[in-house]
N, C-alpha and C positions, 0 to 999 in steps of 0.2 A: 504494500500500500504506500502511495506517495506521501511523504512527510509534509506537514503543513505547519503554519504558525497559528496558535490559538491564543487570542487576547481576551482576557476576562477582566472587565471593569465593573465598578459599582460602588454602592455605599458601604460604609464600615459595618462589620458584623453581619454580612449577608452570606457568609460561608464561601467566599471566593477561593480562599486557600484550600479549604476542604475539597471543593470540587476540582480545583486544579491538581491537587495531589492525586485524587482518584483517577483523573484522566491520564496524568503522566505515568502513573504506575501501570494502568491498563494498556496504554499505547507504547510504553517504553520510551517516552519522551523525557526531555529535561524539564524540570519544574523550577521556576524562578519566582520567589516570593518577594516582589518589589517592596511590599509594605514593611518587611523585615529590614530592608536596607534603610528606609527612612526612619524606622524605629531605632535602628542602631545609631544613626546620626543624632537623633533626639537624646538617646542615652548618653552619648559622648558629650553633648552640650550640657546635660544635667551633671555628669561626673566632673566637668571642668568649671562648673559654676557660671555657665553662660546663660542659663535659663532657669527661672523659677516662677512662682505665682505672681511675683511683683515686677519682674523685668526680664528683658531678653536682649543680650548683647550680641546682636546679629553679626556685627563686624568682626568680633573675635572668632565666632564660629566660621565665618567665611574665610578668614585668614588661616584657620586651622585645617581646612579641607584637604590640602595637599598631604597632610600627615595622617589622614584617616584611611585605614586599610580595611576593606570589607571583603569577606570571603564566605562562600557556602561550602561546608564540608559535609560529605555524606556520612550519616550515622547508620551503619548496617543493622544495629540492634533496633533502632526506631523505624527504619525504612524510609527516612527522608533526610534532606540536608539541613544542617543547623547553621545559624548565623554566627560568624566570628568577627569581632571588632578588634583590630590590631592584635591578632593572633590569640584572642581570648574568647572562649565560648560564652556568648551572651544570650543564647536562645531563651532562657527563662527570664532574665532581667528585662528583655524588651517587650514582654507580654503583660507587664503590670499596668494597672490603671493609671499610675503616675506617668509612665511613658506615653500612654494613650492620650493623656490630657495635653501633651506638648507636641505630639508628632505632626499634627496638621499645621501648626504654626511654623515648625521647622521646614515642612514640605512646601510652604509658601515661598521660600527664598529661591530666587531664580538661579543663583550659583549652585545651590544644593541640587536642584532638579537637573541642571545641565550636567553636573558631575555624574549623577546616577543614571540619567537617561543614556549618556554615552556608554556607560558600562553595560546597561541593559541591552542596547542595540548590538553590542559586541557579543553578548551571551546568546543572542538569538539569530545570528547571521547565517547559521547553517540549517535553519528551520528545525522541525522536530522538537519544538519547545512549547510549553504551556506557561504563560506569564500572567500574573494577576496584579491589579493595582487600581489606580485612578485614571491614568491617561495612556494606557497601553494601546488601545485601539485608535486613539486620536493623535498621539504624539510619538510613542516609541515604535509601534508597528502599524502605521496607517494602512499598509497594504496587506495586513494579515488576512488569510483566507477565511478565518472564522472569528467573528467578534461577538462576545456575549456581554450583556449589561445586566447586572444583578441588582435587584431591589427587594425591599420588604418594608413593612411598617416600622416606624421607629420603636414602638413598644415591643414588637416581636423581636427585633434585633437586640434591644436592650436586655430582654429576658434571656436570650441565648447567651449573650456576653456575661450576664450576671451568673447564670448557671455554670458557665465555664470557669469563671473566677472563683466561685464558691467551691467547686470541685478541686481547685488548686490550693484551697485553704486561705485565700485572700479575704480580708475583712472589709467588705464593701457593702453599701446599701443599693437596692434596686434604683432608688431615686438618683443616686450619684452616678450610676452607670447610664441611666436614661439621659441625664443632663450631658454627660460626656458624648454620647451618641449624637444628640441634637446639636451640640456645639461643633462637633467634627463635621456634621452634614453641612452646617452653615459655612464654615471656613472652606471646606473642600469645594463647594459650589460657587463661592463668591470670590475666591482668590483671583488675582490678575494673571498669574502665570499658570497655564494649563489647568483651568478649573475642571472639576468633575462634570462631564457632559456625556450624554450618550452619542456615540458615533452614528452618523446617518445610516450606515449599513449594519449596525449592531442589532442582534436579536435580544430583546428584553425578556428577562425571566423574573417574575414576581414569585418568590418562593415562600411567601408568608404561610402558605398551606400545603407546601410540597415536602415530602420526605427526601432525605438525601438520595435514597435509591431511585425515587421517581425522577428527581432532577438529573441524576447521573445518566439514567437510561435515555431521557429526553435529549440531552446534549450529545450522547453517543450517536443517536439517530441523526442529529445535525452534522456531526463529523462524517458519518458515512455518506450523507448526501453530498457534502463538499468534496470529499476525496473521489467520489465516483464521477463528478462532473468536471474535476480539474485534471 
């Protein structure tokens, strides 16, 4: 079967990464979690005191970008690649509610996006890749053979995120998670640089009432259609 590029965009906590991992494993494709890359930059900013609830020293972060090394390293025990920041595994640290509260602000910075988009384009140059994020089908791979745009109600997404955090033992309230989801939606859709928008040729999936299995089978059908006609 001919290899294609699959771009998955959409709002936070819609399960983009879960679907992308399922597809990559099934197809034998490379999976790239672009959200993890932005989260790692946000974590770096937090660790170095560039960002907190009171201020954001954007210039210091921008000047530090050449010294930030991001890598995905495959973990055979887990079955997926984990995020490494300057040779340190930060997969767990980047998934916290604290990082979530800053990641959209960090992703607004044009210099950050330029650095990561360049890396993402390089990762997918040979096709056979599933990449998820906010601007994959519009900026990173505008010529992707299949573009998916995922959405669900804010309350549904907040409940999913809340359940996930509770399973990890994080001490958060549903209201706190819902507020974070809504704030990220606003920032993602209103930023000047590469705002979250549905590509004109993307297929929208509202998975508010879809199971993971139903969604997976539906997208597999789309992939089969694309590969048969290309």
